[in-house]
C-alpha positions as MATLAB code, in Angstrom:
seq = 'MARIIGIDLGTTNTVVAVMEGGEARVIPNDRGSRLTPSVVAFAPGGDVLVGESARNQAVVNAARTVAHVKRKMGQPVATEIDGTRYSPEAISAFILAKVKRDAEQYLGEEVREAVIAVPANFSDKQRKATVEAGRLAGLTVLRIMNEPTAAALAYGVRGEDVQRIVVYDLGGGTFDATCLEAHGANFTVKASRGHSHLGGIDFDRVLADRVLAEFRDQSGFDCSGDPVLLQQVYELVERTKIELSTRNDASCALPFIAAGAQSVHLQFQVTREEFDHLIEDRVQESVALTQSAVADAGFDAAGIDALVLSGGSSRIPLVHTMLREALGVNEVALVNPDEIVALGAAVQAHALAQSEQLIHLRDVVSYSLGVEIDNGRFVSLLPKNTQIPVETTRVFTTVSDNQDAVEIHVLQGEHPEAARNESLGRFLLTGIREGVRGEPRIEVIFSVDADGIAHVGAHDVDTGARQTITVHPVPDDDGDTSRQIQRSVESLIDRTINQRRSAASTVDAAFAKEIEDLVAHARRALSRDDVKTLRECRLALETVIDELSIQAGGGLQERYEGA';
ca = [
     102.163  128.488  109.238;
      98.919  125.968  109.432;
      99.788  122.900  111.313;
      99.624  119.364  109.946;
      97.575  116.735  111.995;
      98.406  113.021  112.354;
      95.411  110.741  111.997;
      94.719  107.187  113.045;
      91.881  106.087  110.844;
      90.863  102.927  112.592;
      88.408  100.280  112.036;
      86.688  100.781  115.522;
      87.833  104.444  116.359;
      89.769  107.239  114.825;
      92.182  109.424  116.746;
      93.841  112.717  115.739;
      96.869  114.352  117.097;
      99.154  117.359  116.832;
     102.386  118.551  118.028;
     102.200  121.231  120.693;
     105.144  122.816  122.766;
     107.517  119.867  121.283;
     105.070  117.161  122.151;
     102.352  115.121  120.315;
      98.959  115.577  121.800;
      95.661  113.990  121.187;
      92.811  116.366  120.070;
      89.559  115.724  121.659;
      86.265  115.713  119.602;
      83.375  118.124  120.019;
      82.092  116.022  122.977;
      85.561  115.928  124.819;
      86.130  112.446  124.000;
      89.807  111.383  122.705;
      88.327  108.619  120.440;
      85.797  108.916  117.680;
      83.969  105.989  116.806;
      84.480  105.215  113.236;
      80.682  104.916  112.371;
      78.553  106.585  109.917;
      74.834  106.934  109.802;
      72.269  108.241  107.522;
      69.337  109.563  109.261;
      65.949  109.224  107.697;
      65.758  112.992  107.445;
      68.701  113.113  105.368;
      71.264  114.047  107.816;
      74.646  112.442  108.054;
      75.843  111.261  111.612;
      79.589  110.459  112.533;
      81.154  109.425  115.753;
      79.267  109.004  118.944;
      75.815  110.272  117.562;
      76.176  107.463  114.772;
      77.018  104.772  117.101;
      74.384  105.610  119.640;
      71.375  105.312  117.335;
      72.909  101.959  115.654;
      70.506   99.807  117.373;
      67.253  101.541  115.897;
      68.692  102.393  112.628;
      71.109   99.348  111.854;
      70.146   99.306  108.096;
      71.522  102.742  107.656;
      74.557  102.580  109.821;
      78.095  101.959  108.830;
      80.757  100.595  110.669;
      84.157   98.819  110.027;
      84.395  100.333  106.806;
      88.377  100.291  107.044;
      88.137   96.512  106.177;
      86.502   97.471  102.689;
      88.997  100.045  101.630;
      90.108   99.784   98.060;
      87.478   97.170   97.345;
      84.964   97.837   94.439;
      81.831   97.647   96.585;
      79.342  100.316   97.774;
      76.748  101.252  100.396;
      73.456  102.217   99.055;
      71.280  104.736  100.934;
      68.161  106.255   99.357;
      69.381  105.361   95.767;
      72.909  106.988   96.415;
      75.709  104.717   96.341;
      78.656  105.474   98.774;
      82.176  103.925   98.380;
      84.402  102.981  101.310;
      86.410  105.887  100.476;
      83.136  108.204  100.687;
      82.115  106.798  104.072;
      85.844  107.098  105.310;
      85.605  110.687  104.170;
      82.819  111.581  106.433;
      84.942  110.362  109.378;
      87.822  112.147  108.291;
      85.915  115.519  107.836;
      84.465  115.154  111.105;
      87.956  114.948  112.756;
      89.220  117.679  110.657;
      86.445  119.969  111.863;
      87.317  118.969  115.578;
      90.928  119.690  115.002;
      90.070  123.019  113.594;
      88.024  123.908  116.626;
      90.454  122.994  118.980;
      93.341  124.704  117.163;
      91.321  127.675  116.234;
      92.685  127.774  112.641;
      92.177  125.854  109.276;
      93.528  122.543  108.847;
      94.178  121.571  105.201;
      97.117  118.873  105.549;
      97.343  115.529  107.567;
      99.376  112.273  107.811;
      97.143  109.361  107.923;
      98.404  106.140  109.522;
      97.091  102.627  107.882;
      98.151   99.163  108.462;
     101.480   98.102  107.420;
      99.635   95.173  105.619;
      97.497   97.565  103.471;
      97.799   97.262   99.867;
      98.689   99.575   97.279;
      94.867   99.900   96.340;
      93.995  100.576  100.060;
      96.512  103.145  100.242;
      95.475  105.063   97.374;
      91.860  104.631   98.603;
      92.895  106.303  101.835;
      94.561  109.023   99.816;
      91.349  109.566   98.011;
      89.275  109.595  101.242;
      91.456  112.295  102.668;
      90.943  114.340   99.482;
      87.091  113.928   99.566;
      87.225  115.280  103.234;
      89.327  118.390  101.963;
      92.648  117.162  103.261;
      96.007  116.992  101.283;
      97.547  113.818  102.688;
     101.128  114.572  102.792;
     102.156  111.112  103.766;
     100.566  107.559  104.216;
     102.650  105.758  107.050;
     102.256  102.353  108.485;
     100.600  102.157  111.847;
     103.301  100.215  113.691;
     106.092  102.387  112.412;
     104.017  105.238  113.796;
     103.641  103.578  117.085;
     107.467  102.938  117.243;
     108.035  106.615  116.364;
     105.940  108.019  119.226;
     107.634  105.430  121.648;
     111.267  106.044  120.233;
     111.110  109.879  120.176;
     110.908  109.730  124.019;
     114.561  109.708  124.081;
     114.814  105.953  125.237;
     118.213  104.254  124.437;
     116.540  101.813  122.172;
     117.989  100.041  119.297;
     115.619   97.058  118.350;
     111.817   97.697  118.590;
     109.063   95.014  117.916;
     105.554   96.452  117.519;
     102.603   94.496  118.099;
      99.591   96.167  116.610;
      96.204   94.632  117.313;
      93.342   96.845  116.508;
      89.682   96.538  115.864;
      90.011   95.193  112.389;
      93.754   94.557  111.487;
      97.002   93.220  112.922;
     100.631   94.194  111.923;
     103.888   93.208  113.497;
     106.908   95.483  112.688;
     110.417   95.097  113.698;
     112.349   98.519  113.708;
     116.087   99.703  114.462;
     116.199  103.119  116.125;
     119.289  104.801  116.603;
     118.748  108.498  118.079;
     116.474  110.112  115.388;
     117.144  107.555  112.668;
     114.475  104.774  112.447;
     114.667  101.810  110.005;
     112.059   99.219  109.426;
     113.733   95.780  109.087;
     110.489   93.387  108.329;
     106.664   93.491  108.963;
     104.059   90.830  108.663;
     100.317   91.127  109.055;
      96.776   90.152  108.458;
      94.101   92.540  107.075;
      91.157   90.737  108.680;
      92.424   89.855  112.420;
      91.365   92.146  115.141;
      88.942   92.999  118.061;
      85.736   92.584  115.869;
      86.895   89.085  115.139;
      86.836   88.323  118.739;
      83.590   89.969  119.190;
      82.038   87.764  116.328;
      83.295   84.464  118.259;
      82.019   85.668  121.588;
      78.656   86.772  119.743;
      78.195   83.285  118.403;
      78.486   81.935  121.834;
      76.094   84.256  123.430;
      73.623   83.911  120.734;
      73.693   79.908  121.050;
      73.301   80.272  124.890;
      70.268   82.899  124.470;
      68.827   80.481  122.029;
      69.106   77.531  124.195;
      67.616   79.614  127.195;
      64.455   80.740  125.458;
      64.180   78.968  122.051;
      64.130   82.309  120.614;
      66.796   83.080  117.778;
      68.387   86.770  118.174;
      70.225   86.486  115.025;
      66.999   86.853  112.880;
      66.438   90.334  114.483;
      68.582   93.119  113.261;
      67.875   95.287  116.186;
      68.442   92.310  118.669;
      71.554   91.435  116.760;
      72.907   94.919  117.014;
      72.278   95.010  120.765;
      74.119   91.550  121.273;
      77.374   92.929  119.420;
      77.161   96.005  121.620;
      76.962   93.955  124.674;
      79.934   91.716  123.640;
      82.197   94.284  123.020;
      81.570   95.961  126.301;
      82.112   92.196  127.763;
      85.406   91.775  126.065;
      86.419   95.167  127.406;
      85.380   94.222  130.894;
      87.007   90.917  130.735;
      90.622   92.549  130.387;
      90.254   93.786  134.034;
      87.845   91.121  135.483;
      87.571   87.421  135.655;
      84.064   87.092  134.466;
      81.518   89.406  133.069;
      77.618   89.344  132.202;
      75.899   89.605  128.856;
      72.106   90.486  129.406;
      69.132   91.243  127.364;
      66.271   92.123  129.532;
      62.633   91.957  128.561;
      62.836   90.357  125.118;
      59.602   89.370  123.462;
      59.725   85.690  122.818;
      56.229   84.561  121.765;
      53.423   85.365  124.168;
      55.880   86.449  126.793;
      58.832   88.256  127.833;
      61.974   86.803  128.732;
      65.405   88.004  130.497;
      68.404   86.606  128.775;
      71.593   86.593  130.737;
      74.786   84.800  130.227;
      77.837   84.757  132.428;
      81.223   84.699  130.399;
      84.334   83.993  132.470;
      87.969   85.404  130.962;
      88.967   81.431  130.838;
      86.083   80.888  128.437;
      86.890   83.956  126.450;
      90.417   83.028  126.140;
      89.575   79.642  124.770;
      87.360   81.262  122.226;
      89.893   83.536  120.868;
      93.024   81.566  121.407;
      93.668   80.369  117.932;
      93.329   83.778  116.444;
      95.600   85.420  119.090;
      98.100   82.573  118.404;
      98.040   83.628  114.689;
      99.087   86.989  115.497;
     101.775   85.849  117.712;
     103.055   83.585  114.911;
     103.121   86.535  112.552;
     105.224   88.398  115.090;
     107.640   85.550  115.364;
     108.131   85.581  111.651;
     108.672   89.260  111.510;
     111.293   88.864  114.248;
     112.894   86.208  112.014;
     112.674   88.150  108.863;
     114.255   91.167  110.773;
     117.256   88.957  112.003;
     116.246   89.682  115.647;
     117.095   87.270  118.136;
     114.792   87.142  121.279;
     117.611   88.406  123.465;
     118.153   91.161  121.152;
     114.695   92.729  121.484;
     114.916   96.001  123.414;
     111.378   97.088  123.438;
     108.125   95.338  122.871;
     105.412   98.244  122.028;
     101.805   97.300  122.156;
      99.386   99.226  120.010;
      95.646   98.882  119.366;
      92.844   98.460  121.760;
      92.702   94.541  121.257;
      96.196   94.519  122.619;
      94.845   95.192  126.080;
      93.613   91.457  126.143;
      95.679   89.714  129.099;
      95.956   86.477  126.893;
      97.815   88.680  124.251;
     100.209   89.765  126.664;
     100.798   86.186  128.176;
     101.395   84.676  124.768;
     103.708   87.169  123.906;
     105.862   86.997  126.913;
     106.109   83.156  126.251;
     106.855   83.576  122.578;
     109.577   86.295  122.636;
     110.668   86.467  126.350;
     110.134   89.992  126.677;
     107.936   92.213  128.493;
     105.884   94.788  126.914;
     106.537   98.649  127.591;
     103.581  100.529  128.955;
     104.446  104.188  128.315;
     101.958  105.145  125.772;
      98.200  104.311  125.485;
      97.695  101.760  122.934;
      94.567  103.319  121.607;
      96.422  106.698  121.035;
      99.906  105.698  120.026;
      99.360  105.594  116.491;
      97.965  109.097  116.206;
     100.560  110.291  118.259;
     103.378  109.035  116.281;
     101.687  110.182  112.871;
     101.675  113.797  114.570;
     105.462  113.291  115.103;
     105.871  112.554  111.309;
     103.528  115.462  110.454;
     105.715  117.843  112.482;
     108.812  116.453  110.917;
     107.475  117.170  107.421;
     106.571  120.690  108.310;
     110.135  121.430  109.384;
     112.739  122.963  106.962;
     115.399  120.730  108.455;
     114.662  116.908  108.621;
     114.804  116.164  112.372;
     113.777  112.465  111.956;
     114.804  109.985  109.575;
     112.541  107.083  108.776;
     112.926  104.418  106.204;
     109.956  101.927  106.026;
     109.496   98.776  103.922;
     107.019   97.562  101.139;
     104.712   95.254  102.764;
     104.109   92.868   99.503;
     106.199   91.627   96.756;
     105.666   93.807   93.633;
     106.281   92.591   90.175;
     104.837   91.699   86.759;
     103.302   88.771   84.990;
     105.344   87.035   82.446;
     104.571   84.103   80.054;
     103.096   81.026   81.158;
     101.009   83.190   83.771;
     104.287   83.461   86.231;
     104.780   86.105   88.668;
     108.321   87.592   88.595;
     109.050   89.978   91.599;
     110.894   93.123   90.972;
     110.803   94.467   94.601;
     110.508   91.812   97.234;
     108.545   92.005  100.275;
     110.393   94.066  103.018;
     112.643   96.108  100.769;
     113.283   99.741  102.194;
     111.325  102.461  100.622;
     111.533  104.908   98.890;
     113.048  102.690   96.096;
     113.396  102.099   92.368;
     114.648   99.173   90.627;
     114.744   98.220   86.655;
     114.725   94.979   85.091;
     114.852   94.030   81.432;
     112.483   91.720   79.704;
     111.665   90.588   76.083;
     108.975   89.620   73.728;
     107.530   86.138   73.635;
     106.554   86.140   69.788;
     108.358   87.204   66.505;
     107.576   90.777   65.442;
     105.702   91.975   68.377;
     105.279   95.544   68.308;
     103.305   96.015   71.414;
     103.450   94.652   74.982;
     100.736   94.606   77.712;
     102.149   94.760   81.156;
     100.303   93.447   83.861;
     101.301   94.811   87.400;
     100.813   92.557   90.583;
     101.218   92.507   94.154;
     101.821   89.346   96.325;
     104.122   86.256   97.202;
     102.771   83.564   95.001;
     104.694   82.271   91.949;
     101.456   82.161   89.995;
     100.099   85.489   88.998;
      96.752   84.652   89.128;
      97.136   84.009   92.821;
      98.151   87.423   93.559;
      96.608   90.792   93.561;
      96.185   92.608   90.245;
      97.119   96.323   90.801;
      96.636   97.309   86.825;
      97.689   96.830   83.343;
      99.142   99.066   80.698;
     100.240   98.910   77.051;
     103.469   99.821   75.585;
     103.373  100.141   72.032;
     105.874  101.200   69.548;
     108.449   98.600   70.289;
     111.062   97.354   67.702;
     109.742   94.337   65.842;
     112.059   91.517   65.736;
     112.811   87.898   66.567;
     111.136   86.939   69.843;
     113.617   87.318   72.694;
     115.634   90.110   71.089;
     113.835   93.317   71.750;
     114.894   94.836   75.266;
     112.024   96.246   77.435;
     112.936   97.729   80.782;
     110.378   97.675   83.305;
     111.038  100.386   85.951;
     109.318   99.963   89.455;
     109.463  102.486   92.040;
     107.746  102.944   95.313;
     107.517  106.180   97.043;
     107.518  107.090  100.908;
     103.849  106.442  101.194;
     104.264  103.112  100.021;
     102.480  103.703   96.656;
     103.882  101.943   93.385;
     104.620  103.775   89.975;
     105.572  101.649   87.204;
     106.982  102.371   83.725;
     108.197  100.507   80.659;
     110.778  101.623   78.145;
     111.804   99.980   74.836;
     115.739  100.429   74.852;
     115.925  100.387   71.123;
     113.181  102.388   70.080;
     112.929  104.686   72.923;
     108.964  104.263   73.422;
     108.089  104.456   76.858;
     104.983  104.726   79.252;
     105.182  105.776   82.742;
     102.132  105.633   85.161;
     101.085  105.577   88.797;
      99.456  102.106   88.778;
      95.432  102.255   89.211;
      93.345   99.490   90.251;
      91.747   97.135   87.684;
      88.057   97.920   88.068;
      86.112   94.507   88.630;
      82.843   94.920   90.375;
      79.824   97.235   90.625;
      80.995   99.475   93.414;
      82.209  102.069   90.733;
      80.886  105.182   90.314;
      79.115  105.920   86.940;
      82.005  108.075   85.735;
      84.636  105.316   86.818;
      82.729  102.848   84.791;
      82.747  105.198   81.894;
      86.649  105.998   82.155;
      87.324  102.056   82.651;
      85.372  101.197   79.567;
      86.685  103.989   77.445;
      90.386  102.626   78.473;
      89.335   99.108   77.611;
      88.273   99.937   74.350;
      91.596  101.807   73.392;
      93.253   98.864   74.715;
      91.081   96.389   72.714;
      91.705   98.289   69.578;
      95.450   98.466   69.890;
      95.615   94.723   70.847;
      93.493   93.893   67.894;
      95.914   95.921   65.662;
      98.949   93.891   67.108;
      97.258   90.806   66.719;
      96.157   91.289   63.342;
      97.710   88.228   61.565;
      96.376   85.843   64.003;
      92.620   87.180   64.423;
      90.139   85.155   62.118;
      87.220   86.854   60.432;
      84.766   85.775   62.954;
      86.788   86.991   65.973;
      87.352   90.135   64.271;
      83.526   90.719   63.683;
      82.952   89.933   67.066;
      85.389   92.459   68.451;
      84.020   94.998   66.019;
      80.530   94.662   67.171;
      81.461   94.768   70.951;
      83.220   97.917   70.642;
      80.437   99.388   68.786;
      78.051   98.164   71.421;
      80.231   99.633   74.249;
      80.422  102.899   72.403;
      76.805  103.133   72.192;
      76.297  102.207   75.914;
      78.784  105.114   76.798;
      76.627  107.473   74.727;
      73.420  106.608   76.711;
      75.525  106.350   79.866;
      73.674  102.878   80.388;
      75.753  101.904   83.709;
      74.334   98.190   83.652;
      75.446   97.703   79.988;
      78.773   99.247   80.494;
      79.416   96.821   83.414;
      78.584   93.963   80.781;
      80.751   95.429   78.248;
      83.663   96.116   80.868;
      83.819   92.152   81.560;
      83.461   91.347   77.648;
      86.167   93.862   76.735;
      88.691   92.469   79.423;
      87.925   88.960   78.219;
      88.722   89.629   74.550;
      92.008   91.569   75.576;
      93.105   88.479   77.593;
      92.413   86.531   74.413;
      93.990   88.855   71.916;
      97.244   88.984   74.305;
      97.212   85.149   74.132;
      96.837   84.914   70.214;
      99.508   87.689   69.593;
     101.785   86.248   72.325;
     101.743   90.121   73.525;
     103.122   89.196   76.860;
     106.514   89.652   78.598;
     109.218   87.031   79.457;
     112.398   87.080   81.102;
     115.537   88.263   79.297;
     118.808   86.584   79.794;
     122.475   87.910   78.771;
     123.248   86.762   75.421;
     119.936   86.744   74.163;
];
């Protein structure tokens, strides 16, 4: 039977692992390294470079080199190279395809399936984007699991008599803190907190700003205006940061830089104390999130059995110091923090491959999930830190008399105002029983699978009309492919027509003509595959749908017993 690999698709590096002889092992890449840089480059001749080869040429090919793409997953943005647009999923797929080939070479067999670890703080859109990246790389993603949960799994399966584990996961681009309870082979996540833009590259940036300012003072030459020199500075400060984890001072140097009519040698000595001062606020932010997760989980400091560090940035001495002061517990150092997530993903992959489930793992949703109701309010159906997989149902009703359709807007977040949360998608439930407002009964069903991906349905209790979907992101920018834009406009045309029909009695002749003209214009753009016009039509159609919803009163409101 083909083996399933575990992958830590990191912001800075990607690691792949597999179970061998009952133990998780990291698979080296084709250069013998256990870490593959998460870097993709497009050579002038058309070749696509991935890993070390891409990173090594970044200084001379900065404009065609893509790094840190993990932070853009699930966002409607794209990198354009020679007229071709590459989504974050497509860039990530190059990385995944590379480690897939390395695994196949190491194992001597084809690899078709994987478990991929993502930050616990990843949204529904980002999780779906990761699954899509795996598909583009030729992998069936059997499970999306949270990185700190994977780290705890790698630590917990060592047989330690541990009950309460806190995982502090500080990687290159993201931070998560997760609290788990482990009882033998049973792992239950109790709470998780995180930040999607807090990691080692943020520390690099503040140090780079300090180094660039020093170089500017020394020579009057601004390196930030030169992409090649700027790339060199970022590589320098990354090495300096790493060196300061084991030394009290380190040197940043750029020799023989042309500044006007002469060359200068730029050098700056950085002490650990100065570096700690530069990053102290961001590290404190991560520690505060950890303390919040501990409180959410109901762990008291004396009851923490193990503090597991994950991610390369967790090696920073200031992190250790501040965590010890905040939690009153020392970290365990049994697993390499750069590799622990991939090892845990491999453990989960092996468990999925067994006919008998040897490990029982319950994770949680990282954000509250719910719907928008009247007056732009957000109602949570699945609160943050609800254990998954899970399903819940709640009954809503209409906001206007004789309403025969309702648009359901699905969101993710913690704010009581719907507009302050992240939109996951919208869908229309038609064929509901017309009646006095507040009388119809509309069940909204939320479920979240073991991957943390949401599925939403709606059901009119009286007519039996129902609609069930896997929520898809609302397209809202120009990073989509031509086909994605076409599909979204086709969907919006259908929704506009349905909404227009539902709001017939409230739409005046001028607005009706405007809608008719817009739909015709969008259809012409579809027939010509006019991407620029389609983007404009998409925005206009969404605006019209919102206006029709207001006029028809086509939203939801809470339904109370006796209504």
